[in-house]
N, C-alpha and C positions, 0 to 999 in steps of 0.2 A: 574513431574517437574524436569528439569535438575538441577544439582548442578554445580556451576562454576568450571571450570577446572583451577587449579593453577599451574603455572610453567611448563606446558607441551604444546607442539604444539597442537593447536585446530584442531581437525579433524571433529567436529560436529558444526553445526551452532548454534547461529550466529557467524560469523567470525570477527576477529579484524578489518579487512577491509571488509565491506559488501556493498551490493547494495540494493537500495530501489526497483528498478524494471524497470521503463520505460526508453527508450532511444529515442533520436530524430529520427523521421522517415527519411530515406534517400529519396532524390528527386525522385528516380525511384518509390518508394512505394507511395509517395504522389500523383504522376501522375497516377499510376495504380488505386488508390482508386477513383480518380476523374473520370477516364474512366469507372470504374465499376459502379459508381453512375449514370453516363449518359447512361449506357446500352451498352457501346462500348467494355467492357471487361467482359468475363463470370466469374461466380463464380470459375470455375476451373482455369481459367487464373490468377485470383487474388490470389488464394491459392498457385499456383505454384510460383508466384513472391514473395509472402510473405515468403514462405519456403526458397527460395534462399537467401533473405535478412537476414532472421534469422540465416541461416547457416554462413553467413559472420560475423554477430554480435557475435555469439557464438565463432567463431574463434578469433575474436579481443579480447574478454574477456579472452580467454585462453592465448593468446599471452602476455597479461599484467600480467599473473601469478596469476589470481584471483582463489580463491577456490570455488566460487559460480558463476553460470551463470543464466541469465534470457533470455526470448525471446524478451525483450524490449517492450512487449505488442504490438508488430507489427501487430497482427491480430485484434486489437481492435480499435474502434473509440473513446470510452470513457473508462477511467480506471475502472469505476464502473458500468455504465449502461449496458454495453454488458453482464456482468454477470447477472444482474437483468432481462434483456430481455430474457435470456435463461432459467429462472426459470419458470416451468409450472404454469399457473394461473396469469401471469402478461401480460401487454400489453404496447407497446411503445406509448408515447404521444409526438406529435410535438407541442410544445408550441407556435411557430410562427404561425402555421396554426390555432390553437385554438383561437389565439388572432387576427387573420385576418391580420398578417404581411406578405404580399405577397413578398415584396422585401427585407426581412431581410438579412443583410450581415453576421450575426453570427448565427450559429446553436443553437437551444435551444430545448433540449429534456429531458424527464424524463420518469417515468414509473408509472403504476397504477396496484394495485391488483384487478383483475376482478373476480377471482374464488379462491377456495382453492388452496394453493400453494404446490408444491412438486419439488424435484430436477430433477427427470426424467433423460433422456438421454442428459445431458447438453453438448453443443458443446465445452466448454472449457476443457473437459476431453481429447478430441482429440488434442486440442492445446498443452496440457501438454505432451501427448504421442509423438507428433511430436518433441517437444523440447527435451524430454528425449532421443529420438533416435539420434537427431542431436548432442547432447552434448557428448554422449558416456560415457566412464568411466573416472575416475580421477578428476571429479568435481561434486559438489553438484548442482542439478537443483532446482531452487526456483520458486514456483508458487505464484502469487499474486491474491487475490480476495477481493472485498469489504467486510466489516465486517457485521455480523448479526445486530448490533446496527444501522449501516447506512441504512440497508434495511428498518428497522422500521422508522428511522428518515425521510428518503426521502418520503416514501409512505404516511406518516401521513398528508402531505400537498395536496395529490392528490385525495382524495375521494375514492369511492368504498365501496360497502356494502356487501362484501363477508363474513365479520366477524362481529359478534355481540359485541365483546369486544377485548381490547388489549391483554388480557390473552389468548384468543383463537388464536389470530394472533401470539403472542409470541411462543406458543406451536408449531405451524407449522413452524415458522422461525427456531426454534431450530432443528426440524426434518430435514428441508432442509439442514441445515449446518452439522448436524451429518452425513447425507447421502453423502453430498459433501466431507467431510473430509475422510470418508471411501473409497469413490470412487477414490479420488486422491491418497490415500494411496495404494489402490489395483493396481493403475496404476504405482506405483513406487515413488510417491512423499513423501519425508521425510522432506521437508522444505516448510511450507505454511505461507504466510503473509496475515494478514487481514488489509486492508487499511480503514481508518476511519476519515472522516472530522466532524462527529457529536461531537467528543470530542473537536476539535478545536472550534466549536461553543459554547460548554459548558464552555470553558475557557474565552470567550469574555463577558465583562460587557454589551456591547450593546445588544448582542444576548440573554444574560440571562434576561435582562430587557424586551426585546420583548417577550420572552417565558412567563414571568410572566404576561405580559399584555394580553396574549392569554389564560390565565388560566392554564398554565403548570408550575409546580415547577421544575426548572432546577436541583436541588439537588436530588429530587425524580427520575427524568429522569436518572440522572447519576447512581443512585443505581439500577434502572431497567436495564440499559444497561450493567452494570457489571454482573448482574445476567444472562442477555440474552447471553452475550459472554461466561460466565463460563459454563452455561448449554449446549451451542452449542459445546464446545470443551471438555466436560467432558469425553467422551468416546474415545478420540483420542488415538492411539496406543502409547506405551511408547517410541518408537524410532522415533517419529515424532515431530519435533520442530514447534511450532506455535508462530508467532510474531504478535504484533499489532503495526501498523504504524499510528501515530497521525499527521494529517495535517490540516493546516488552509486555504487550497485552493491553487491550482497550475495551474490555467487555463491561458495559454499563458503569463506566468510570473506574473500573478496577484494573489491576495488572497482576502478572504472575511472576515476574522476574525483576531483579535489581542487580546493578553492577555496571561499572564503566566499560568502555570499549577496549581497554588495554589487552585482555586475554586474546582478542581476535584481530586486533588492529593491524598487525603486520600482514597477516594472511588476507584479511578482507580489504583493507584500504590499499595495501601494497600490491595485491594480486588480482582483485576483481575488476574486470574491464567494462563495467557499466559506465555511462556518461555522467551520472550524478548519484550522490548518496543523500537520501533524506534521513536525517538523524535526530532522534529524540534528545532534547537537551532542556527539558522544561523544569527539571528539579534534580536533586542530588542522586536520584536513582541511576542517572546516566553518567555520573562521574564528570571529570574535567575534559578540557579540549586537547590535552597533550597527545592522546592517541592519533589526532589528526595529522601529526607529523609524517605519517606514512602515506598520506594522500599524495597522488602524483598530479596528473593534469586534469582530474575530474573536478566537477563542481560539487560543493557541499551545501546542501540546503539545511540550514540550522532550524530545528524545530523548537524554538524558544518560547512559544506561546502555548500554554497548555489547553487541551480540550477536555480535561477531566472535570473541570468545574467552571463556574462563571467567575466574574471579577477580573478586571483588566490588569495586566502587568504594566509596570512603569516603562514608558517609552525610553526614558534615559537609561534605565537598567538594561533594556534590550540593546541599546546602542553600545553600552559599555561591554556587554557580553560579546557582541559582534566584533568589537575591537580586540577583545581578548582572544577570540578564535582566530583573528587575522594575524596573531603572532605565530600561528602554526600553518595556516593556509592563506595565501595572498587574498586580499579582500575582493579582488576581481573574480575569484573563484567561489565566492560565497553568495548565498541567497538566503531568504527568510521564509518560513512557513509556520503553521501551527505544528505542534509536536506529533499529532496523529489526526485522523479524521474525527468527526463528531459522532459518528454512529457506525462503528465497525460491524454491529449487528442491528437488526431492525428495532431493538429496544432503545438504542441510543444512550448517550451519556447524560449525566445529571446536571444539565444546564438548560436554559430556555433558548428559543430560536433567536430572540433579541440579543442575548448574550453571545450566541454563536456568531451573529453578523457583526457584533461589536469587535469580536476577536479578529475576524477577517479584515475589518476596516483598520484595526490597529496594525496588523501585519503590513497592509498596503501603505499606510501613512508612514510607518517606520522605514520601510524599504525605500519609499520615495525620498525620504530625508537623508538616508545613508548613501544611496547610489543614484546618481543623476540618470543612469540608464535603467531605471526600475522597470521600464516596459509597460507602464500602465497606459490604457487606451485614452484616458482623459486627462 
């Protein structure tokens, strides 16, 4: 566990100005993916175009003086399912096909555990290696994958009889993630983010009520998920930062859950041993800052700038909200980011690329004015 760095320029993540991960797909990439689905573009052709667009994205991030870069998740269709599909022992489910919806206008996919799971030779290792090479030196390369808690949360709805109990499945999920963390580390990754919408669900009164009606205690689930995450990251190398990003949904500028962090705050913030929490705080759906009182020595990256729509937040309001959060967590443990990525799926959110970059610039400028150790490269 890192200790907050006070009064010096931050050279390790999280950074005062940080990124959640995904960026809007450029039109060329959207068209290439369509052609690929229709069989008019080969795997190699798609990979080549993805690489070219990621190279442009990395350069743009560097030009803004950011200390951290991502690949924008340009090689993914879904922020989470692509990782799950790559785990051995899982299979893709087309929910439209299963429901007989032949003319469905919206994609609907998930995954099922069909056999004992293992990390194996996961394709996202090569995604990271490509990004690492494109980024070169001078910036930290950030990799994002869905969390082990979300793996369990999604599959619990999808059947499968490969495991006789949750504890058996938990043990294999832990091993998958320990292997993943070591593999990414060996490839050079020192900054890994676990993205997780299960916690957003557990913050929601509606969803908590639904879980209870299905015979599941949401408080026990929260305890189980803290244990699952902690065991999954327990063997991480000392010089690797692992963050947890909590989201309430980000598909095409929509969301599925509302509710502040209070129902899970003590279990999550008081018990989860990640190095940083990336937390949505862009509107009233996320509640107030009071739940942050349970945070111990971790960093909290405040997601105060929305990615759901264009239009810039007031810099003065952002500063005031940071000061308010500092009533519960020392300001030296706070950082700033957007509330989520800009394109959790290839469809992207409802804003323009110019608006996207204006948002990133706003985060960078505000962070530089609030923290003298904002860690910008320029």
